[in-house]
Structures are given as C-alpha cells and as structure tokens.
C-alpha positions as CSV (number, residue, x, y, z in Angstrom):
1,X,129.1,100.5,94.1
2,X,128.6,104.1,93.3
3,X,126.5,106.9,94.7
4,X,124.1,106.6,92.3
5,X,123.6,102.5,92.1
6,X,123.0,103.0,96.0
7,X,120.0,104.8,95.3
8,X,118.5,103.0,92.2
9,X,119.0,99.8,93.9
10,X,115.8,99.8,96.0
11,X,114.1,101.2,92.7
12,X,114.1,97.6,91.1
13,X,116.7,95.1,92.2
14,X,116.2,95.9,95.8
15,X,112.7,96.8,95.6
16,X,111.4,96.4,98.6
17,X,107.8,95.7,97.6
18,X,108.1,94.0,94.3
19,X,111.4,92.1,94.8
20,X,112.2,90.9,98.4
21,X,108.1,91.2,99.3
22,X,108.8,93.1,102.5
23,X,106.7,95.7,104.4
24,X,103.5,93.8,103.3
25,X,101.4,95.2,106.0
26,X,101.5,98.4,105.2
27,X,101.3,97.6,101.3
28,X,98.3,96.4,101.8
29,X,96.5,98.0,104.2
30,X,97.3,101.8,103.3
31,X,97.1,101.3,99.3
32,X,93.2,102.0,99.2
33,X,94.4,105.3,97.3
34,X,97.2,107.0,95.4
35,X,97.7,109.7,98.4
36,X,97.6,107.4,101.0
37,X,100.2,105.2,99.7
38,X,102.5,107.8,98.6
39,X,101.9,109.4,102.4
40,X,102.8,106.2,103.7
41,X,105.3,105.6,101.4
42,X,107.0,109.1,102.1
43,X,106.6,109.1,105.8
44,X,108.8,105.3,105.6
45,X,111.2,107.1,103.9
46,X,111.7,109.8,106.4
47,X,112.3,107.4,109.3
48,X,114.0,104.7,106.9
49,X,117.1,108.1,106.2
50,X,117.2,109.4,109.5
51,X,117.3,106.3,111.0
52,X,120.1,105.2,109.0
53,X,122.1,107.8,109.5
54,X,121.8,107.9,112.9
55,X,122.7,103.9,113.3
56,X,125.9,104.6,110.9
57,X,127.5,107.4,113.5
58,X,126.7,105.6,116.9
59,X,127.2,101.6,115.6
60,X,130.9,101.9,117.2
61,X,129.8,102.5,120.6
62,X,126.7,100.6,120.7
63,X,127.7,97.0,122.5
64,X,126.6,94.2,120.1
65,X,124.2,92.5,123.6
66,X,121.8,95.7,122.6
67,X,121.8,96.3,119.3
68,X,118.6,95.8,118.0
69,X,116.6,97.0,120.6
70,X,119.1,100.3,120.5
71,X,118.3,100.3,116.7
72,X,114.3,100.0,117.7
73,X,114.4,103.0,120.0
74,X,116.0,104.9,117.0
75,X,113.8,104.2,114.8
76,X,110.9,104.7,117.2
77,X,112.2,108.1,117.8
78,X,112.2,109.0,114.2
79,X,108.4,107.7,114.0
80,X,107.3,109.6,116.9
81,X,108.8,112.7,115.1
82,X,106.3,111.2,112.0
83,X,103.5,110.8,113.8
84,X,103.9,114.2,115.9
85,X,104.0,116.3,112.4
86,X,101.2,114.9,111.1
87,X,98.7,114.5,113.4
88,X,99.6,118.5,113.6
89,X,99.9,119.4,110.2
90,X,97.6,117.2,108.1
91,X,95.1,115.4,110.7
92,X,92.8,114.4,107.9
93,X,95.8,111.6,106.3
94,X,96.6,111.3,109.8
95,X,93.5,109.9,111.0
96,X,93.3,108.1,107.4
97,X,96.4,105.9,107.9
98,X,95.6,105.2,111.4
99,X,98.0,102.4,113.4
100,X,99.8,102.0,110.1
101,X,102.1,105.0,111.6
102,X,103.0,103.4,114.5
103,X,103.9,100.2,112.7
104,X,106.6,101.7,111.1
105,X,108.8,101.3,113.9
106,X,108.5,98.0,113.3
107,X,108.9,97.5,109.9
108,X,111.3,95.1,108.6
109,X,112.4,97.3,105.5
110,X,113.7,100.0,108.6
111,X,114.9,97.6,110.8
112,X,116.4,95.2,108.1
113,X,118.3,98.4,106.4
114,X,119.8,99.2,109.7
115,X,120.6,96.0,110.3
116,X,122.4,95.1,106.5
117,X,123.3,98.3,105.8
118,X,123.6,101.1,108.0
119,X,125.2,99.3,110.8
120,X,128.5,98.3,108.1
121,X,128.9,101.4,106.2
122,X,129.5,105.5,107.1
123,X,126.3,107.9,107.5
124,X,126.4,109.3,103.5
125,X,126.2,105.5,102.4
126,X,123.6,104.8,104.5
127,X,121.5,107.5,103.8
128,X,121.8,107.2,100.1
129,X,120.5,103.6,100.4
130,X,118.0,104.8,103.1
131,X,116.7,107.0,100.6
132,X,116.7,104.6,97.6
133,X,114.9,101.9,99.6
134,X,112.2,104.4,100.6
135,X,111.9,105.8,96.5
136,X,111.8,102.5,96.2
137,X,108.9,101.5,98.8
138,X,106.9,105.0,98.0
139,X,106.7,104.0,94.6
140,X,105.3,100.8,95.1
141,X,103.1,101.9,97.3
142,X,101.8,104.9,95.4
143,X,101.4,102.4,92.1
144,X,99.6,99.9,94.0
145,X,97.4,102.8,95.6
146,X,96.7,104.1,91.8
147,X,96.0,101.0,90.5
148,X,93.4,100.5,93.3
149,X,91.8,104.1,93.3
150,X,91.1,103.7,89.6
151,X,90.0,100.0,89.5
152,X,87.8,100.8,92.6
153,X,86.3,104.2,92.4
154,X,87.3,105.4,88.9
155,X,89.7,108.4,90.6
156,X,93.5,109.2,90.6
157,X,94.7,111.0,93.3
158,X,91.5,111.8,94.5
159,X,90.1,113.3,91.3
160,X,87.4,111.5,89.5
161,X,87.2,110.6,85.8
162,X,84.0,108.2,86.2
163,X,80.8,109.8,84.7
164,X,78.3,110.7,87.2
165,X,76.2,107.1,88.5
166,X,79.3,105.5,87.5
167,X,81.2,103.6,90.4
168,X,84.4,101.3,90.2
169,X,84.6,98.0,91.2
170,X,84.3,97.8,95.4
171,X,86.4,94.4,95.6
172,X,89.7,96.6,94.8
173,X,88.7,99.1,97.4
174,X,88.2,96.2,100.1
175,X,91.2,93.9,101.2
176,X,91.0,91.2,98.8
177,X,91.5,93.8,95.9
178,X,94.8,94.9,97.6
179,X,96.1,91.1,97.1
180,X,94.8,90.8,93.5
181,X,96.4,94.4,92.5
182,X,99.6,93.4,94.1
183,X,99.7,90.1,92.2
184,X,99.3,91.3,89.2
185,X,101.7,94.0,90.2
186,X,104.3,91.6,90.9
187,X,103.9,89.7,87.9
188,X,104.0,93.0,85.4
189,X,107.3,94.4,87.7
190,X,109.3,91.3,87.6
191,X,108.4,90.7,84.0
192,X,109.7,94.1,82.9
193,X,112.7,94.5,85.2
194,X,114.0,90.6,84.9
195,X,117.4,92.2,82.1
196,X,117.7,95.2,84.8
197,X,118.5,92.8,87.7
C-alpha cells in the first residue's frame, strides 16, 4: 500500500463513521455544531496519530498478555495531554465537549487502529494510517455538525444566515436530529462512494 493510499483509505474506503460505523458516541453527541464536530475530530486525530506512533515503537517490548491494557495506557496519556491543553487554551470548547474528551480513551477507532495496524507496522506507516483515519473521522464529524447546525439553528460555524426572528428546526439540535442527519448522510456517502470502494 502506498503512502497516499494509507492516508486516503480513511477518507473513503475505511471511513470510521460512514463505512465502519465506529465512534458513534462522539459522532452523535458532539456534532450539535460544526465547530464542536471539527474540534472533537481534531482532538481524536491527534490522539490517534500519536498513539499509533508510540504503539508501533513499543510493540515488540510489550508482552502479549498485557498488550491491550498497555495500549489503553498509551492512549490515555495522549488524551490527558489533549484535555489539559484544551482546558488551558480553549476552556469554552472544553466545557462544551465535556465528558466526550475523556471518552476518547475508550473510542473503538483508536484502540482498533492500535491493535489492527500500529501493532503490525512501523512508526511512519502507523502515523499515516492515524492521519488518514483521523481525517476521515474529522471530516465526518464536521459534515454532520454543519448539517445539524444549518438545519437546527440556521447558522454555520456560528455565523447566522437566517433572517432575524427566524429559527431552524429544533429537532436537529437535539439527539433525534443527530440520528436523522446521520442516516441521510450515510445513504448519500455510500451512494456517491460505492464506485470508489
């Protein structure tokens, strides 16, 4: 697999949200706006890239019996870094994302990539894999956030475009709207990318 294929597979062929259906908790819980979705995606991508690199570097040192717990400790270390940086520099965003930041530790995308890819490949390939899957996840969350924000509040990235006194459909800001928007986006994504996969 070429370097470009390692990156692009996460966008289409192995998109964590629209193809593999992984990471649904943050996908549905944090995408009430485009900025929230994008921020959660970027935080997850950072943890994914860094944990993939470290797992690939220490894979031969970790005994098989404690492999998964060791991966979780590595992932938790990078989540702690993300949490502290967000709390220090973007406290409003940190408060908005709330419990979903610590939950990155148990995100099946990250542990899955550590087990399925990083533990079997070198650091550079693992970094590219993390970048590709992370980009796919970030794009998915941002797209879902845009759709929900546009339909729910008539704005995109906080910029309101509906006339004063006119609001969006409340359902898209709430949990049912996440399921509805995700369902339609899944259909559209799979319809338009069927030939690419």
